[in-house]
Structures are given as structure tokens and as C-alpha cells.
N, C-alpha and C positions, 0 to 999 in steps of 0.2 A: 504494500500500500504506500502511496506517495501523497503527501499533504503539501499544499501551497499556502503560505501565510503572507498576507499583505501587511505593510507597516513594520516589517521584520527588523529594521534597524533601530526601532524606537525603544519602547519600554515593555509594555505588557506582551506585545507580539514577540519580542526578542526572547522573553522568558518562556513563552510557549514553544518557540522553536527549540530552545535549550532543553526543555523537558521532553519533548518528543524525541529529540536526538539521544537524550540520556536513555530512553527506552529502546533505542535501536532502530527508530523509524527513519524513513527517507523523507526529507523535507526540502522544498524549494522556498527559500526565503527571498521575498520581493520587497523592494523599497526604492524610492527615487533617490535616496542617498545611501552610499556604501556604509556598512557597519564600521564602528571603530575597530582598530586592530585587536583590542582586548576581547571584544565580542566575537570577532571572526576566529580568533585563536581558541576561545572556549568552545565554540561549535566544532572546530576541527578535532579537538581532543576527545569528543564523545563517541560512543559506539555507532550511532546512526550516521547517515550521510546527509550533509547539509550543502546544498548548492545555492549560491546567491545570484540573483539577477536584478538588474536595474530596470524599473518600469514605474510609470505613473498610473495610478488607479483610474485616471480619466482617459487613459488610452486602452479602450476595450480590445482593440485588435491585437495589440502587443500582449495583453494578458491572455487572450484566447490562444495565441501562438505558444506562449509558455505552458499553458495548461495541456495543450496537445503534445508539445515536444516532450514533456516529462511524464506523460500518461497519468496525470493527477486524478486521484479518486475523490479526495476531499479538499475543501478550501475553507480557510478561516480568514475572514476579512477583519483586519485590525487597524488598517490605515485610517487616520483621522487627524484633524487639527483640534487640539484642546484649547479653545480660544478664551481669552479674558476680555473684559470690556474695551480695553484700548485697541486690541486687534479687531474686535467686532466693529468698532467705530471706523477704524482706518481701512479695513479690507474685508467687508462683509461678503463680497462675492466669492473670494477664495475659500472662505470657511464653508460656504454652501456648495461650491464646486467640488471640494474634496469630500465633505461629509455626506452630501446627498447625491449629487450628480455622479461622483466617483463610486458611490455605493451601487447606483443603478448600472454603471458601466461594468463593475465587477460581476454583478448578477447576469448581465448580458453575455459576458465572456464565459461564465460558468455554463450557461444554457447552451451557447454555441459549441462549447467543447465537450458537452455531455458529462460534466462533473456530477458525481452521484449525490454528494451531500455538501451543504454550505453551512458554516456557523458564522453568524454575524455578531461581532462584539459591539454591544451598545453600552449605555451608561445609566445609572440611577438618576443622573441629572434629568432624564426624561420625565421624572415625576414632578419636577419644577416646584411650584408653590404648594403643591399637595403634600410635600415631603416632611412638613414640620409639625403636624398635629395628629393625634389619634394613635392607633396601634401600628404594628409593623406594616410596612408598605407592601401591598399585595399586587401581583401582576394583573389580576382581574378586578378586584374590589376597589383599588385605589385609582381614581381617574387622574391621568397625567395632565398637568397644567404647566408646560414648559414656558419659560419667560426669556431667558438669555438666548442669544443666537446659537450658542453651543447646544443648549438643551433642546431648542427647537429643531436643530439639525439632527441630533441623535434620535429624537422622537420621529422625525420625518424619515430618517434612514430605516427605522424599524418598520414603519408603515409601508415604505417602498419595497423592502425585501419580502414582506408578507404578501403584498399585492402581486408582485412578480412571481412568487412561489405559487400562488393560486392560478395565475394566468398560464404559467408554463409547466405546472406540475412538478416543481422542484421540491426537494427535501431540504428545507431551510430551517435552522434553529437559531433563535435570537437569545443571546446571553446578555442580560442586563446587569452590569457589574457595579458593585458598591465602590467606595473610595479605596483605591489600590495604592500600595507602596511596595518598595523592595528592590531587589537586585536589578541592575541595568538601567535603573532610573537615573537620568542626568539631563542636563540642559541641551536639548536637541534643536531648539528653535521652533518646535511645533506644540510645546506644552507651556502655556504662559505662566502657570503657577504650579510649581513642583509640590509634591506631597509634604505635609507638615513633618512627617517622619524624616524625609530627606533633608528638609531645612534644619531641623534640630540636630540631626546627625552631622551635617556639615559644620554646624557651630561647635559641636562636641569635638570634632577632629581638629578644629582651630583653637580649642581651649577657650571658647567664647561663652556667652550667656544667652539663654533662650528666655524671652519674656512672653508669656502666654496671656491672651486676653481672657481666657477661660480654660478649664481643664481639657475641653475638647473630646467629649464622649461620643463615640460613633462605632459602627460595626466595620472598622477598618479591616482590610483584607490584604494578606501578604500575596505577592505576585505569584509565588509558587503554588499557593492555594488556588488562585485563579487558573493557572495552567492545568492543574489536576482536574478541576471542575470542568473546564472547557473540553478537555479530552474525554471526560466521562460523558458529557453531553454529545460530543461528536460520535462516540461509540455506542450509545444507547440505541436499542431497536426503535424506540419511539419516545418523543418528548413533547411536552406542551409547546404551543407556538412561541411563547416568551417565558424565559425562566430567569428569575433573580439569581445572581451569583453573589452570595455573601457567606460569612463564616457562621452565622447563627449565634454570635456572641458579640458583646460590646466591651470596649476598654477605652481609656482616655489617653490623650497625648501626654498628659502629666505622668501617667504610669510609664510611658515610653521614655520620657525625660529622666525619670527616676532610675531606670535601667542604664541609660547612657551615663548618668552621674556615677554609678557604681563601676562601670567599665573604664570611664575616662575621668580621672579625679580632677582634672583642671576645668572640666565643664561645670557650669552653674545654670540653674533654671529657677524660675519663680513666676507667680501670677502677677500681672501688671497692677500697679496702683491705679486709683481712680484717675482717669484722664491721661494715663501714660500710654504711649504707643507700644504695640506689641512688636516683637522682632520675628515672630513666626506667623505666617498667614494660615489661618484655619479654614480658608475657603468659605467665607461668609460670616455673618454675625450670629448665626444660630446653628445648632447641631441637628442634622437631619435624623429622622427616625430610622431604625434599622430595617433592612429588607427581610420580608418573610421568605423562608427557605424551604417550605414544605414541598414545593414542586421540584426543587433541586434534589431533595432527599428521595422523592418518588422515583427518580431515575437512578438511584443507587449511590449518590455522592453525599458524604457528610465530612465536613472539614475536620482535619486533625492538626491544623496549624494554629496552635495557641499563641498568645502573646509571647511567652517565654521561648517557645520553639522558633517562632518567626524572628525574634530579636537575635537569638544565637546564630541562626543561619545568615541573617543579614549582616551582623557585625563581622562575621568571618569573611563574607564577601567584600564588605567595605574595606577591611584592612588589607585585602589583596588588590583592591582597585581604588584606592583612596584618591588617585588623580582624577577619576571620573566624577567624584563626589565634590571635591573642593576646588575643581578647576574653575577659574573665573568665567562668568556667563559669556563674555566676549569670545572665549575660546571654543564655544559650541559643544 
């Protein structure tokens, strides 16, 4: 079996390629930018075979050629621009071109090449304004109310793949991811706000101080947990049309900072005083409700990545790749 992954030089998709190759699978990693040498070397060292190809998701013909050339059975679409307000104001068309039009082009290519199964990586941001009250966010019961251009584009991407699946009879699974952090996250130029865990860890490596506006309680998910869940969704005989991907547990960024302080004695952290600016961006002024994960459990996946396990794995990776974490933003 051969899997093609779009957005593979980025963050979540890179970890997915890594996990599949760790399991001995054949993977075609596709991105419009080459992976950093550290990532390419990590892929090469794994049991599976990883082949990298440069392509833009808006170029459906090039994608279809790659799918046919490598006899791809399954496709995971992870390419996206994770935009913030400044980028949305300055270049809204590119956000929509990549996140919505690009998604349609990927599905067209999969259809043309006869790919058997597609997993589309979406985001809990699709819940939008509905995400801050009530019980856990449910794929059916919680009505999505996207507001930012990013959340609108992710919701539109979901609706696009579901419509095309119906029209063309494709086997398409939508994975709606909660807030992700972990290995291979870095400033790539297409994620405008890096995870709070990344920000705090970079401060810890520099011996700095993290000032938090609040503890930051959320169902944060480690990227290897995401990779395991996505592969489970890919391999299941049948899945619901949209499946939340979350760990089914919550913890706070304050807890993460406490673990950082134990490992890096020069690091300090605290909650901000009244009116004091924070040094870590918690992605908004409120903590989103956790994702319901009953549908994920129904396809046979339950998270085993606790806070402590995730921290231990990430800290080991960070110490081997610290240049990717503390590299100045201008270095890309």
C-alpha cells in the first residue's frame, strides 16, 4: 500500500509521514517547499520508504500524475495555511485558494487517479463561536459557527470534500483535529501562531520567562497522537462522515510550564498580573470546550498519549532538534 500526504513539509502532515514510515509503509510526501534537512534525514532512517515530490495543491494535474506514477491507494490531505488576522486582512485570496480551492483540486486529482480512500485533515476551528459554551463539542449536535477566515475555510473544505464524495462516490473521511502541538512544529511561514507549547518550550530553551494570561485549559493533543488516530481512521472499514480527533482529556498550559521548569531550571513561568501583557499566545481570550471523542472510539482508537508521555517524547525530540525550535522567525 502507498499513501500520499499533502503538506508533508509542514507540521502535522510531517509527523504523519514519520509515523507511517516508522510502521514500514510506503509514503509519497508532497509539498510546495522541500522539507528541512533534519526532517528528510529522519524519514530516511525509518523502515518505510518515503519519496518527496514538489507540487502545489492547486495544480490538480500534477497531483493526479503523482498519484498515478506511484500507484497511490490512499491520500491524506494536510496542506493548509493556518492564517491569523493580519494575513487574512492582507491576503484573503491565498488563504481561500489553498484551503478551499486547493482542497477541491486534491479531490479532483484523487477521483481522476482512482484513489481508493481520502482522509481530509480539518480543524476544531470549524466550530467557531459555538466552541465556548455547553458540553463537549459534538460532530452532529454542535452547529458550526465559523467566524475567522481560517475557520470559514476549514468548514468550507469539509463541506467541499463531503459534496464531492457524494457526487463521485469517493470514500472520504474528515478528521476534525483539536489544538495540536509537538515534534516538527516550527516557523514554516504558513502557520501564523505556533502552539503555546512550542512558544513556552522555546522560552525554556533560552532560559526565559513565560507569562500566561490564564492557565490555558484545553484538550491539547500531541502530534503523534494525531498521527495514530488518522491512520486508524484511514484503516477502519467504515467511519462516520466527520470524526473529532482529540485525546478525550484536558490539561493546562500551566501544567506544561511546570514540567518545563523541572527539566530546564533556568526557565521561569507565572500568570500575568492585572493588565500585564502575556508572552505566550493562547490562541484567543477564552478556552474552547473539549471535543467529544465517542465517534473516534467507535472506530477503535483511544488515545494513550498522556501529558507526561507527550512531554517526555517531545522534550527528547526538542533536545535533538533545538535549532528548529529556537531558530529566529526570519530564518523560516
